[in-house]
C-alpha positions as CSV (number, residue, x, y, z in Angstrom):
1,M,0.0,0.0,0.0
2,N,1.1,3.4,-0.9
3,S,1.2,5.7,2.0
4,M,1.0,8.8,-0.2
5,A,-2.2,7.8,-1.8
6,S,-4.0,7.3,1.4
7,D,-6.8,9.7,2.1
8,E,-6.9,9.0,5.8
9,P,-6.5,12.0,8.2
10,T,-3.1,12.1,9.8
11,T,-2.8,12.3,13.5
12,L,0.0,14.0,15.4
13,K,2.2,11.7,17.3
14,P,4.0,12.9,20.5
15,I,7.7,13.6,20.1
16,P,9.7,11.0,21.9
17,N,11.0,12.1,25.3
18,T,14.7,13.0,25.0
19,K,15.2,14.5,28.5
20,G,15.5,11.1,30.1
21,G,12.2,10.8,32.0
22,F,11.8,14.3,33.4
23,L,8.7,15.1,31.5
24,D,7.3,11.7,32.4
25,Y,7.9,12.4,36.1
26,V,6.1,15.8,35.9
27,E,3.2,14.2,34.0
28,N,2.9,11.3,36.4
29,N,3.4,13.4,39.6
30,P,2.3,17.0,39.1
31,V,1.7,17.8,42.8
32,A,5.2,16.5,43.8
33,A,6.8,18.5,40.9
34,V,5.1,21.7,42.0
35,I,6.0,21.2,45.7
36,Q,9.6,20.5,44.7
37,A,9.7,23.7,42.4
38,L,8.4,25.8,45.3
39,A,11.0,24.4,47.7
40,I,13.8,25.1,45.2
41,G,12.5,28.6,44.6
42,F,12.3,29.2,48.4
43,A,15.9,28.0,48.9
44,V,17.2,30.3,46.1
45,G,15.3,33.2,47.5
46,M,16.8,32.7,50.9
47,V,20.3,32.5,49.5
48,V,19.8,35.8,47.6
49,R,18.3,37.5,50.6
50,L,21.3,36.4,52.8
51,I,23.8,37.7,50.2
52,E,22.0,41.1,50.0
53,G,21.8,41.4,53.8
54,S,25.5,40.8,54.2
55,R,26.4,43.7,52.0
56,A,26.8,47.1,53.8
57,K,23.9,49.3,53.4
58,E,24.6,52.7,51.7
59,P,24.1,55.6,54.1
60,E,21.2,57.8,53.5
61,I,21.9,61.3,52.4
62,D,20.9,63.8,55.0
63,V,19.8,66.9,53.2
64,K,19.1,68.8,56.4
65,R,22.5,68.5,58.0
66,K,25.1,71.1,57.0
67,P,28.4,69.6,55.8
68,T,31.6,70.3,57.8
69,L,34.9,71.5,56.4
70,D,36.3,67.9,56.7
71,D,33.3,66.6,54.7
72,A,34.0,69.1,52.0
73,K,37.7,68.3,51.9
74,F,36.9,64.6,51.6
75,H,34.5,65.1,48.7
76,L,36.8,67.6,47.0
77,G,39.7,65.2,47.4
78,S,37.7,62.3,46.0
79,L,36.8,64.4,42.9
80,L,40.4,65.7,42.3
81,L,42.3,62.5,43.1
82,P,41.9,61.0,39.6
83,L,43.1,64.2,38.1
84,L,46.1,64.7,40.4
85,W,47.2,61.1,40.8
86,P,49.4,61.1,37.6
87,A,51.1,64.3,38.6
88,W,51.7,62.9,42.1
89,Q,53.3,59.8,40.7
90,K,55.6,61.9,38.4
91,A,56.6,64.0,41.4
92,Q,57.4,60.8,43.4
93,E,59.5,59.5,40.5
94,G,61.4,62.8,40.2
95,Y,62.0,62.8,44.0
96,G,63.3,59.3,43.8
97,K,65.7,60.2,41.0
98,S,66.9,63.4,42.8
99,A,67.3,61.5,46.1
100,G,69.3,58.9,44.3
101,A,71.6,61.5,42.7
102,V,72.1,63.2,46.1
103,R,72.8,59.8,47.6
104,D,75.4,59.1,44.9
105,A,77.0,62.5,45.4
106,V,77.2,62.0,49.2
107,G,78.8,58.6,48.6
108,Q,81.4,60.1,46.3
109,V,82.2,62.8,48.9
110,K,82.6,60.2,51.6
111,K,85.0,58.2,49.4
112,A,87.0,61.3,48.4
113,N,89.8,62.7,50.5
114,L,88.6,66.4,50.8
115,K,91.8,67.6,52.6
116,K,94.0,66.2,49.9
117,E,91.8,67.6,47.1
118,G,91.6,71.0,48.8
119,K,95.3,71.2,49.2
120,A,95.8,70.3,45.6
121,R,93.4,73.0,44.4
122,L,95.0,75.6,46.8
123,K,98.5,74.7,45.4
124,Q,97.2,75.2,41.8
125,A,95.8,78.6,42.8
126,E,99.1,79.6,44.5
127,E,101.1,78.6,41.4
128,W,98.8,80.6,39.2
129,A,99.1,83.7,41.4
130,E,102.9,83.4,41.5
131,E,103.1,83.1,37.7
132,L,100.9,86.1,37.3
133,A,102.8,88.1,39.9
134,E,106.2,87.3,38.3
135,G,104.8,88.5,35.0
136,L,103.6,91.7,36.5
137,A,106.8,92.3,38.3
138,E,108.9,91.8,35.1
139,V,106.6,94.3,33.3
140,G,107.0,96.8,36.1
141,K,110.8,96.5,36.2
142,K,111.0,96.9,32.4
143,K,108.8,100.0,32.6
144,A,110.9,101.5,35.5
145,K,114.1,100.9,33.6
146,E,112.6,102.6,30.5
147,V,111.6,105.6,32.6
148,E,115.2,105.7,34.1
149,K,116.7,105.5,30.6
150,W,114.4,108.2,29.4
151,V,115.3,110.4,32.3
152,E,119.0,109.9,31.7
153,R,118.7,110.7,27.9
154,E,116.6,113.8,28.6
155,A,118.7,114.8,31.7
156,G,121.7,115.7,29.5
157,Q,119.7,118.1,27.5
158,L,117.8,119.6,30.4
159,T,119.0,122.3,32.6
160,Q,119.7,122.0,36.2
161,A,116.3,123.4,37.0
162,G,114.6,121.0,34.6
163,K,116.6,118.2,36.2
164,K,115.3,119.1,39.6
165,K,111.7,119.2,38.3
166,V,112.1,115.8,36.8
167,E,113.5,114.4,40.0
168,E,110.7,116.0,42.0
169,W,108.2,114.6,39.5
170,V,109.7,111.1,39.8
171,E,109.7,111.3,43.6
172,K,106.2,112.7,43.8
173,E,104.5,110.8,41.0
174,V,106.4,107.8,39.7
175,L,107.8,106.3,42.9
176,P,104.6,106.5,44.9
177,A,102.7,104.9,42.1
178,A,105.3,102.1,41.8
179,E,105.3,101.5,45.5
180,S,101.5,101.4,45.6
181,G,101.5,98.9,42.8
182,W,104.0,96.8,44.7
183,K,102.0,97.0,47.9
184,K,98.8,95.9,46.0
185,L,100.7,93.0,44.4
186,R,102.2,91.9,47.8
187,K,98.7,92.2,49.4
188,F,97.2,90.1,46.6
189,L,99.9,87.4,47.0
190,G,100.0,87.6,50.8
């Protein structure tokens, strides 16, 4: 017989149970299934309520109370902290670097012999001053000799009165200036 040619009305057959008997249990014991569902729901509700109860409740905002300065500082700080935190961390890094550099410098100073180093630097300064003073002294002697030679050349041509004036000028002008220069040089070296 051909099943396609049949004019019989088709009936719907139930889908075989693939859940392993759960639907059969509910169909056979509806009251027990409802009681078990209620018990599971009650247990889940109790667990949720316990979890929510263990959390700290948020304080209510009191609109009537006037905030104190400490409250304002706290709230202002909590608003500005995210903005200032990167700058604070950079400042801490910079402080750490500078503190490290100071620590290294102090370590080098502790290792160094400061008395020996100071004496060496002082000796260098004294040598420099002596070289400079010797050069100045030689220039001064040369100029004094040139003045003496000039006076001798000119003295022959000058009269006795002119000679006296030149000698007075040398005594009043040249010698005090030379002595003053020597005193300053000695004071500088002394």
